[in-house]
Residue, then its C-alpha position, 0 to 999 in steps of 0.5 A: m209826917e206832921f211837925s208841931s215845930k218848924l225848928l224840929e222839922r228843919a233839924v229832922n230834914e237836915m239829919s235825914q240827909l245823912p247816909g242811911i238815915g230816914k225821916r223816922t230815924a232822924l226824928r228819933l235822933v233829934l228827939h233824943m238830943l232834945r232830951q239830953p243836957k244842952e251842953q251835950t248837944l252844943a258839944l256835938s255841934e261844936s265838934l262838927h263845926a270844928m271838923r268841917n272848918d279845920v280838918k285837912f287832907c294830907k299833902s302827901c297821901n290825901n288822908i284826913s289829918d289835923v296837920e299838913i302831913c298826916e301822922i302816918c306819912s311823918s312817922a319814922n317807923r313807916n317804910e316809904e318805899i312801899i305805897c298801898v293804893v286805896e280808894d278812900i280814907r275808910d280803907v286806910m282805917a280798915i288796913e291800919s286796924t290790922s297792924s299788918f302794913k308798915g308802909l305808906y298810903h295813897v288815897l285816890g278819892g274814888k275809882i274810875s267809873p265812866m257810868d258815874g262820870i268819874g275819869p282818871h283826872d277826877l282822882t289823884i292818879d297824877s300825883l301818884v305817878e309823880k311819886v313813882k317817877k321820883g324813884v323812891i317807891k319800890e312797890l305799889i300795892f293795889a288795895l282797891s275793892s274787887t269790882m269792875e271799877g276797882d280792877t279798871t282803876n288798878f289796870y289804868i295805874y299799872k299802865q301809867i307806871q309800868d315803864y318805871n322800876v317799881v313792883t306792882s302787887t295786889i292784895a290776895r283775893g281773900i276779899s270776896v269779889g265785889d266786897e268793899l275793904e271797910y267791911a272785911d274782917e281784920i284777920t282776912l284783910g291783914r292776910s290779904i295784905v301780907n299774902r299779896i300777889p304780883f299784879e301781872s299774875a292777877l291780870k291772868l286770873 
């Protein structure tokens, strides 16, 4: 792809590094921005700059937040005795959109995947176990994707906390095996949370 402007080429190259954006799509987006009022492009640039510099990760659940403790964790209307364990922030957003869960979350930041070089200590499992040790949590809901890596992560956490007085459950398999939570429709995901099953039963399936 030949460019008549080095500035245009640089912008396209940067844009094409985004997931799912090839060079042609990046070029179309960059040319679109060039046709917009300068103020609109500057507003986009400033919002991205502010997000990158000022966004925080909740000190309690690791969700993205504007403050030290996110709105979910600080809400008096949430049940702090139930923790829903998810892979990443997109899963929190997916479950929240169902309005079916009123507990708190714990974002692991990924799944155990030896093939990708991701072990238990690369995730926030240790801080989750520390929460359980405090004795406030009555139930952990495993809501990781139904993949081999997700099941491995669930089982690892289960082994770490099985000696403590906490119920472990997993979302019902209304979610197809191999599917990611963020792509599930709200009704199916909501029912999977409500109709969760004991984790020990899931081990026998």
